[in-house]
OpenMM code with the backbone's topology and positions (N, CA, C; nanometers):
from openmm import Vec3, app, unit

residues = "GLN VAL GLN LEU VAL GLU SER GLY GLY ALA LEU VAL GLN PRO GLY GLY SER LEU ARG LEU ALA CYS ALA ALA SER GLY PHE THR PHE ASP LYS ASN THR MET TYR TRP TYR ARG GLN ALA PRO GLY LYS GLU ARG ALA MET VAL ALA SER ILE THR SER ILE GLY ILE THR ARG TYR VAL ASP SER VAL LYS GLY ARG PHE THR ILE SER ARG ASP ASN ALA LYS ASN THR VAL TYR LEU GLN MET ASN SER LEU LYS SER GLU ASP THR GLY VAL TYR TYR CYS LYS VAL VAL LEU THR TRP GLU THR TYR TRP GLY ARG GLY THR GLN VAL THR VAL SER SER".split()
positions = [
    Vec3(2.8794, -7.3220, 12.2173),
    Vec3(2.9250, -7.4250, 12.1254),
    Vec3(2.8715, -7.5605, 12.1694),
    Vec3(2.8768, -7.6555, 12.0785),
    Vec3(2.8253, -7.7889, 12.1075),
    Vec3(2.9161, -7.8582, 12.2084),
    Vec3(2.8540, -7.9142, 12.3109),
    Vec3(2.9283, -7.9934, 12.4102),
    Vec3(2.8514, -8.1209, 12.4399),
    Vec3(2.9270, -8.2304, 12.4476),
    Vec3(2.8732, -8.3597, 12.4884),
    Vec3(2.9632, -8.4115, 12.5993),
    Vec3(2.9046, -8.4395, 12.7140),
    Vec3(2.9839, -8.4825, 12.8295),
    Vec3(2.9287, -8.6141, 12.8819),
    Vec3(3.0093, -8.7196, 12.8646),
    Vec3(2.9692, -8.8518, 12.9099),
    Vec3(3.0086, -8.8743, 13.0560),
    Vec3(2.9328, -8.9590, 13.1229),
    Vec3(2.9637, -8.9964, 13.2604),
    Vec3(2.9066, -9.1346, 13.2880),
    Vec3(2.9513, -9.1934, 13.3985),
    Vec3(2.8942, -9.3198, 13.4430),
    Vec3(2.9812, -9.4419, 13.4218),
    Vec3(3.0920, -9.4267, 13.3508),
    Vec3(3.1790, -9.5407, 13.3290),
    Vec3(3.2444, -9.5862, 13.4585),
    Vec3(3.2782, -9.7154, 13.4648),
    Vec3(3.3369, -9.7711, 13.5868),
    Vec3(3.3927, -9.9101, 13.5578),
    Vec3(3.4559, -9.9656, 13.6590),
    Vec3(3.4968, -10.1068, 13.6573),
    Vec3(3.3814, -10.1875, 13.7160),
    Vec3(3.3373, -10.2887, 13.6423),
    Vec3(3.2235, -10.3689, 13.6878),
    Vec3(3.2517, -10.5156, 13.6571),
    Vec3(3.1960, -10.6035, 13.7377),
    Vec3(3.2160, -10.7470, 13.7154),
    Vec3(3.1254, -10.7978, 13.6042),
    Vec3(3.1657, -10.9056, 13.5399),
    Vec3(3.0769, -10.9665, 13.4384),
    Vec3(2.9403, -10.9978, 13.4987),
    Vec3(2.8365, -10.9681, 13.4212),
    Vec3(2.6999, -10.9856, 13.4682),
    Vec3(2.6421, -10.8636, 13.5357),
    Vec3(2.7257, -10.7647, 13.5615),
    Vec3(2.6805, -10.6433, 13.6283),
    Vec3(2.6127, -10.5449, 13.5343),
    Vec3(2.5759, -10.4305, 13.5918),
    Vec3(2.5049, -10.3263, 13.5171),
    Vec3(2.5698, -10.1905, 13.5386),
    Vec3(2.5524, -10.1054, 13.4400),
    Vec3(2.5943, -9.9656, 13.4486),
    Vec3(2.4952, -9.8823, 13.3703),
    Vec3(2.4822, -9.7568, 13.4092),
    Vec3(2.4067, -9.6612, 13.3290),
    Vec3(2.4975, -9.5447, 13.2943),
    Vec3(2.5166, -9.5253, 13.1637),
    Vec3(2.5932, -9.4119, 13.1148),
    Vec3(2.4987, -9.2965, 13.0840),
    Vec3(2.5506, -9.1760, 13.0978),
    Vec3(2.4745, -9.0564, 13.0639),
    Vec3(2.5597, -8.9662, 12.9758),
    Vec3(2.4944, -8.8945, 12.8869),
    Vec3(2.5607, -8.7957, 12.8020),
    Vec3(2.4796, -8.6674, 12.8099),
    Vec3(2.5370, -8.5658, 12.8732),
    Vec3(2.4715, -8.4358, 12.8846),
    Vec3(2.5106, -8.3491, 12.7658),
    Vec3(2.4115, -8.2985, 12.6951),
    Vec3(2.4349, -8.2235, 12.5720),
    Vec3(2.3980, -8.0768, 12.5897),
    Vec3(2.4681, -7.9908, 12.5169),
    Vec3(2.4362, -7.8490, 12.5168),
    Vec3(2.4856, -7.7869, 12.3878),
    Vec3(2.4322, -7.6691, 12.3557),
    Vec3(2.4794, -7.5952, 12.2400),
    Vec3(2.4063, -7.6231, 12.1100),
    Vec3(2.3026, -7.7065, 12.1157),
    Vec3(2.2220, -7.7332, 11.9965),
    Vec3(2.0826, -7.7740, 12.0420),
    Vec3(1.9919, -7.7862, 11.9447),
    Vec3(1.8538, -7.8216, 11.9772),
    Vec3(1.8444, -7.9721, 11.9974),
    Vec3(1.8601, -8.0124, 12.1208),
    Vec3(1.8741, -8.1546, 12.1535),
    Vec3(1.7551, -8.2366, 12.1050),
    Vec3(1.6332, -8.1868, 12.1286),
    Vec3(1.5176, -8.2720, 12.1023),
    Vec3(1.4873, -8.2897, 11.9539),
    Vec3(1.5617, -8.2249, 11.8679),
    Vec3(1.5402, -8.2379, 11.7239),
    Vec3(1.6397, -8.3343, 11.6576),
    Vec3(1.7316, -8.3891, 11.7350),
    Vec3(1.8424, -8.4648, 11.6759),
    Vec3(1.8533, -8.6082, 11.7264),
    Vec3(1.8940, -8.6964, 11.6341),
    Vec3(1.9290, -8.8327, 11.6703),
    Vec3(2.0587, -8.8317, 11.7508),
    Vec3(2.0618, -8.9137, 11.8549),
    Vec3(2.1807, -8.9263, 11.9382),
    Vec3(2.2339, -9.0683, 11.9283),
    Vec3(2.3658, -9.0808, 11.9393),
    Vec3(2.4335, -9.2091, 11.9217),
    Vec3(2.5254, -9.2379, 12.0398),
    Vec3(2.5365, -9.3672, 12.0707),
    Vec3(2.6434, -9.4169, 12.1561),
    Vec3(2.7343, -9.5055, 12.0721),
    Vec3(2.8638, -9.4798, 12.0841),
    Vec3(2.9659, -9.5600, 12.0192),
    Vec3(3.0565, -9.6203, 12.1261),
    Vec3(3.1268, -9.7230, 12.0859),
    Vec3(3.2228, -9.7895, 12.1742),
    Vec3(3.3524, -9.8136, 12.0977),
    Vec3(3.4644, -9.7878, 12.1660),
    Vec3(3.5942, -9.8221, 12.1087),
    Vec3(3.6615, -9.9195, 12.2031),
    Vec3(3.6651, -10.0447, 12.1615),
    Vec3(3.7317, -10.1482, 12.2394),
    Vec3(3.8820, -10.1382, 12.2184),
    Vec3(3.9600, -10.1895, 12.3112),
    Vec3(4.1066, -10.1821, 12.2984),
    Vec3(4.1535, -10.2426, 12.1662),
    Vec3(4.2310, -10.1660, 12.0910),
    Vec3(4.2866, -10.2140, 11.9657),
    Vec3(4.1897, -10.2220, 11.8499),
    Vec3(4.0692, -10.1680, 11.8681),
    Vec3(3.9679, -10.1773, 11.7623),
    Vec3(3.9192, -10.0394, 11.7222),
    Vec3(3.8478, -10.0365, 11.6088),
    Vec3(3.7878, -9.9123, 11.5608),
    Vec3(3.6663, -9.8767, 11.6466),
    Vec3(3.6358, -9.7490, 11.6520),
    Vec3(3.5148, -9.7036, 11.7170),
    Vec3(3.3935, -9.7530, 11.6369),
    Vec3(3.2941, -9.8068, 11.7065),
    Vec3(3.1791, -9.8642, 11.6373),
    Vec3(3.0506, -9.8274, 11.7108),
    Vec3(2.9420, -9.8132, 11.6324),
    Vec3(2.8155, -9.7746, 11.6919),
    Vec3(2.7578, -9.8867, 11.7767),
    Vec3(2.7030, -9.8479, 11.8903),
    Vec3(2.6382, -9.9430, 11.9806),
    Vec3(2.4864, -9.9268, 11.9746),
    Vec3(2.4414, -9.8005, 11.9785),
    Vec3(2.2973, -9.7750, 11.9803),
    Vec3(2.2708, -9.6330, 11.9336),
    Vec3(2.1469, -9.6114, 11.8867),
    Vec3(2.1054, -9.4768, 11.8488),
    Vec3(1.9589, -9.4581, 11.8853),
    Vec3(1.9203, -9.3303, 11.8980),
    Vec3(1.7808, -9.2979, 11.9275),
    Vec3(1.7446, -9.1706, 11.8529),
    Vec3(1.6351, -9.1757, 11.7775),
    Vec3(1.5936, -9.0595, 11.7001),
    Vec3(1.5216, -8.9582, 11.7898),
    Vec3(1.4864, -8.8465, 11.7285),
    Vec3(1.4175, -8.7410, 11.8032),
    Vec3(1.2809, -8.7878, 11.8539),
    Vec3(1.2225, -8.8870, 11.7854),
    Vec3(1.0913, -8.9363, 11.8286),
    Vec3(1.1020, -9.0709, 11.8998),
    Vec3(1.2242, -9.1091, 11.9371),
    Vec3(1.2413, -9.2256, 12.0224),
    Vec3(1.2570, -9.3589, 11.9546),
    Vec3(1.2789, -9.3589, 11.8244),
    Vec3(1.3050, -9.4855, 11.7551),
    Vec3(1.4490, -9.5278, 11.7826),
    Vec3(1.4655, -9.6502, 11.8262),
    Vec3(1.5974, -9.6973, 11.8685),
    Vec3(1.6537, -9.8030, 11.7749),
    Vec3(1.7846, -9.8101, 11.7690),
    Vec3(1.8570, -9.9135, 11.6954),
    Vec3(1.9726, -9.9606, 11.7808),
    Vec3(2.0071, -10.0899, 11.7661),
    Vec3(2.1168, -10.1481, 11.8422),
    Vec3(2.2014, -10.2372, 11.7534),
    Vec3(2.3285, -10.2437, 11.7850),
    Vec3(2.4128, -10.3449, 11.7216),
    Vec3(2.3704, -10.4809, 11.7781),
    Vec3(2.3825, -10.5855, 11.6972),
    Vec3(2.3305, -10.7175, 11.7377),
    Vec3(2.3885, -10.7653, 11.8709),
    Vec3(2.5146, -10.7341, 11.8953),
    Vec3(2.5817, -10.7888, 12.0137),
    Vec3(2.5270, -10.7360, 12.1464),
    Vec3(2.4494, -10.6266, 12.1422),
    Vec3(2.3968, -10.5703, 12.2673),
    Vec3(2.2450, -10.5797, 12.2765),
    Vec3(2.1798, -10.6277, 12.1720),
    Vec3(2.0330, -10.6369, 12.1738),
    Vec3(1.9874, -10.7241, 12.2901),
    Vec3(1.8879, -10.6733, 12.3614),
    Vec3(1.8354, -10.7461, 12.4763),
    Vec3(1.9104, -10.7187, 12.6050),
    Vec3(2.0251, -10.6538, 12.5961),
    Vec3(2.1044, -10.6223, 12.7165),
    Vec3(2.1155, -10.4727, 12.7423),
    Vec3(2.1256, -10.3947, 12.6357),
    Vec3(2.1425, -10.2496, 12.6470),
    Vec3(2.0129, -10.1793, 12.6073),
    Vec3(1.9875, -10.0655, 12.6715),
    Vec3(1.8725, -9.9821, 12.6362),
    Vec3(1.9159, -9.8370, 12.6288),
    Vec3(1.8907, -9.7757, 12.5134),
    Vec3(1.9181, -9.6334, 12.4977),
    Vec3(1.7883, -9.5575, 12.5214),
    Vec3(1.7998, -9.4426, 12.5886),
    Vec3(1.6823, -9.3591, 12.6139),
    Vec3(1.7272, -9.2143, 12.6175),
    Vec3(1.6295, -9.1251, 12.6168),
    Vec3(1.6625, -8.9826, 12.6208),
    Vec3(1.5631, -8.9097, 12.7074),
    Vec3(1.6117, -8.8032, 12.7703),
    Vec3(1.5274, -8.7126, 12.8480),
    Vec3(1.5468, -8.5749, 12.7878),
    Vec3(1.4514, -8.5346, 12.7038),
    Vec3(1.4660, -8.4078, 12.6326),
    Vec3(1.4588, -8.2880, 12.7274),
    Vec3(1.3921, -8.3034, 12.8398),
    Vec3(1.3862, -8.1938, 12.9373),
    Vec3(1.5226, -8.1692, 13.0013),
    Vec3(1.6044, -8.2737, 13.0074),
    Vec3(1.7370, -8.2612, 13.0684),
    Vec3(1.8479, -8.2588, 12.9645),
    Vec3(1.8127, -8.2646, 12.8360),
    Vec3(1.9131, -8.2664, 12.7289),
    Vec3(2.0163, -8.3771, 12.7530),
    Vec3(1.9666, -8.4930, 12.7870),
    Vec3(2.0554, -8.6037, 12.8233),
    Vec3(2.0098, -8.7322, 12.7550),
    Vec3(2.1076, -8.8081, 12.7070),
    Vec3(2.0819, -8.9404, 12.6523),
    Vec3(2.1518, -9.0417, 12.7424),
    Vec3(2.0866, -9.1555, 12.7621),
    Vec3(2.1358, -9.2581, 12.8529),
    Vec3(2.1620, -9.3888, 12.7784),
    Vec3(2.2485, -9.4692, 12.8378),
    Vec3(2.2669, -9.6060, 12.7903),
    Vec3(2.2677, -9.6958, 12.9131),
    Vec3(2.1584, -9.7702, 12.9307),
    Vec3(2.1501, -9.8678, 13.0383),
    Vec3(2.2104, -9.9979, 12.9882),
    Vec3(2.3117, -10.0472, 13.0581),
    Vec3(2.3834, -10.1668, 13.0152),
    Vec3(2.3684, -10.2743, 13.1225),
    Vec3(2.3057, -10.3841, 13.0861),
    Vec3(2.2855, -10.4961, 13.1777),
    Vec3(2.3585, -10.6190, 13.1263),
    Vec3(2.3746, -10.7161, 13.2136),
    Vec3(2.4405, -10.8430, 13.1771),
    Vec3(2.5721, -10.8171, 13.1046),
    Vec3(2.6516, -10.7320, 13.1616),
    Vec3(2.7757, -10.6903, 13.0947),
    Vec3(2.8721, -10.8068, 13.0800),
    Vec3(2.9439, -10.8044, 12.9674),
    Vec3(3.0422, -10.9068, 12.9337),
    Vec3(3.1786, -10.8412, 12.9171),
    Vec3(3.2819, -10.9224, 12.9224),
    Vec3(3.4166, -10.8668, 12.9078),
    Vec3(3.4332, -10.7954, 12.7732),
    Vec3(3.3642, -10.8455, 12.6715),
    Vec3(3.3772, -10.7824, 12.5389),
    Vec3(3.3056, -10.6483, 12.5290),
    Vec3(3.2345, -10.6076, 12.6330),
    Vec3(3.1754, -10.4743, 12.6370),
    Vec3(3.2759, -10.3697, 12.6840),
    Vec3(3.3922, -10.4127, 12.7250),
    Vec3(3.4963, -10.3209, 12.7702),
    Vec3(3.5357, -10.2244, 12.6599),
    Vec3(3.5520, -10.0984, 12.6973),
    Vec3(3.5954, -9.9984, 12.6013),
    Vec3(3.5621, -9.8586, 12.6492),
    Vec3(3.5961, -9.7639, 12.5663),
    Vec3(3.5576, -9.6252, 12.5920),
    Vec3(3.4286, -9.5985, 12.5158),
    Vec3(3.3308, -9.5469, 12.5876),
    Vec3(3.1989, -9.5199, 12.5298),
    Vec3(3.1865, -9.3704, 12.5017),
    Vec3(3.1466, -9.3405, 12.3780),
    Vec3(3.1357, -9.2029, 12.3320),
    Vec3(2.9923, -9.1715, 12.2902),
    Vec3(2.9555, -9.0492, 12.3121),
    Vec3(2.8286, -8.9937, 12.2672),
    Vec3(2.8567, -8.9144, 12.1392),
    Vec3(2.7626, -8.9186, 12.0448),
    Vec3(2.7814, -8.8481, 11.9188),
    Vec3(2.6520, -8.7838, 11.8725),
    Vec3(2.6669, -8.6681, 11.8088),
    Vec3(2.5547, -8.6062, 11.7392),
    Vec3(2.6044, -8.5559, 11.6040),
    Vec3(2.5194, -8.5677, 11.5036),
    Vec3(2.5517, -8.5179, 11.3693),
    Vec3(2.4596, -8.4010, 11.3403),
    Vec3(2.5167, -8.2824, 11.3278),
    Vec3(2.4393, -8.1641, 11.2936),
    Vec3(2.4572, -8.1376, 11.1450),
    Vec3(2.4027, -8.0266, 11.0967),
    Vec3(2.3962, -8.0051, 10.9523),
    Vec3(2.5305, -8.0222, 10.8835),
    Vec3(2.6334, -7.9629, 10.9397),
    Vec3(2.7624, -7.9617, 10.8728),
    Vec3(2.8717, -8.0392, 10.9451),
    Vec3(2.8485, -8.0771, 11.0672),
    Vec3(2.9572, -8.1376, 11.1440),
    Vec3(2.9083, -8.2486, 11.2351),
    Vec3(3.0039, -8.3357, 11.2670),
    Vec3(2.9829, -8.4416, 11.3656),
    Vec3(3.0568, -8.4039, 11.4926),
    Vec3(2.9879, -8.4215, 11.6060),
    Vec3(3.0467, -8.3864, 11.7339),
    Vec3(3.0523, -8.5095, 11.8238),
    Vec3(3.1630, -8.5192, 11.8963),
    Vec3(3.1851, -8.6298, 11.9880),
    Vec3(3.2129, -8.5767, 12.1282),
    Vec3(3.1748, -8.6544, 12.2280),
    Vec3(3.2219, -8.6284, 12.3624),
    Vec3(3.3611, -8.6860, 12.3802),
    Vec3(3.4137, -8.6723, 12.5026),
    Vec3(3.5482, -8.7217, 12.5306),
    Vec3(3.5488, -8.8677, 12.5725),
    Vec3(3.4327, -8.9212, 12.6002),
    Vec3(3.4227, -9.0622, 12.6325),
    Vec3(3.4281, -9.0928, 12.7812),
    Vec3(3.3788, -9.2118, 12.8137),
    Vec3(3.3845, -9.2612, 12.9510),
    Vec3(3.4246, -9.4092, 12.9458),
    Vec3(3.5177, -9.4478, 13.0329),
    Vec3(3.5744, -9.5822, 13.0284),
    Vec3(3.4853, -9.6817, 13.1014),
    Vec3(3.4549, -9.7907, 13.0325),
    Vec3(3.3839, -9.9036, 13.0936),
    Vec3(3.4759, -10.0247, 13.0880),
    Vec3(3.5018, -10.0826, 13.2029),
    Vec3(3.5849, -10.2024, 13.2094),
    Vec3(3.5057, -10.3132, 13.2779),
    Vec3(3.4899, -10.4241, 13.2065),
    Vec3(3.4160, -10.5392, 13.2612),
    Vec3(3.5178, -10.6486, 13.2883),
    Vec3(3.5401, -10.6730, 13.4148),
    Vec3(3.6435, -10.7686, 13.4533),
    Vec3(3.6180, -10.8184, 13.5952),
    Vec3(3.6562, -10.9441, 13.6177),
    Vec3(3.6450, -10.9986, 13.7530),
    Vec3(3.7760, -10.9810, 13.8287),
] * unit.nanometer
topology = app.Topology()
chain = topology.addChain("A")
for resn in residues:
    res = topology.addResidue(resn, chain)
    for name in ("N", "CA", "C"):
        topology.addAtom(name, app.Element.getBySymbol(name[0]), res)
């Protein structure tokens, strides 16, 4: 079955960096667009970045120039490199894939940006 397992979340100071990873299994990873979403405290889950099967990337305006999404198809893993972190980046980060009939989510990884 489809599984998405996020890792890499932590408590980090403002201005710091983190790299999140999402290990995928149960589907043809290299044929699918992968997404990172964020759910900030008290807010709706919202897309942060996406990467297509051929490496075309998209970002929400608030993270452009600071975050980089990438994928390693040999490892079935998608990454989110987060630099210059701000307090408003705090939240639970989720990995998502949309297959023919269903949307799948991981369980998320907590990122807290605080001094």
